[in-house]
N, C-alpha and C positions, 0 to 999 in steps of 0.2 A: 600326551599329545601336546605339541607346541601350538600356541594360538597363531592363527594366520593373520598376516598383515594385509590390508587392502593395497592394491597396486596404486602407485601415484597417478594422479589424473592430469588433465590438461592444464590445470592451474600450476601444478608442480613443474610441468614442462616449460611453461612460460616463465616461471620464477627462475628455473635453471638457466634458461637462455638469457634472461635479463641479468642474472648474477654473473654469468661468464662475461658478458659484454661490459658490465660495470667493473668487474675485476680487471679486465684487459685495459680499460681506460685508466683506472686508478694506477695500475702497475706501470703503464707507459708514461703517465703524467709524473709519477714519482721519479722514474729514470730521467725524463726530460728536465725536471726541476733540479735534480742533482747535477746534471750536466750544465744547466744554465748557470747555477751558482758556483760552478768550478770545482765541485767536490769530485766529480768524475772527469778524467781526461778523455780524449777522443777514443783512445784505445780501450780504456775501461768501459766507456759507454757502449762501444761495439761488442765487447765481451758480454756485458750485461744483456744487451739486446739480442745477440745471437745464441748465447748459451744459457743464461739464467732466466730470461723472460719465458721461454717455452716451458721450463720446469715449473716456474711460478704459475703459469696457466693450468698445468696439469694438477698442481696442488689446489688451486681454486676450484677446478671442476670436481676434484675428489671430495673436498670439503662440502661443496654444494650437494653432491649426490648423496652423501651420508646424511646431511641435514634434511634433505627433501624426501628421503626414503627410497632412493634408488639402489642402495647397497644391498648386497645379498650375504647371507650367512650360511652356516652349515645346514640349517634346516631347509634351505631352498634347493639343496642338491637332490637330484634324482638319479637312480642308476641308469646307465645307458646299455642297451642290449643291441647286439648286431644280429640282424635277421639272416638266416641261412637260406640260400636259394637252391 
């Protein structure tokens, strides 16, 4: 038998929310600073904001979920049965 892990609690939920907000602010600030210093053109800034920023946020959420214990593995799977009527 595999040892069972306890479910993440309310502190993990608050840490996840805070981490996603902090990650969003850091990512947006980095993009704005690169634009401000002229490293990014207006077109490149729009590309980063519309296409790369959402992917960055998904990666931040994924990293936080793994770190805080929200990830599932093969041991968490259960068979699904269809009931016949």
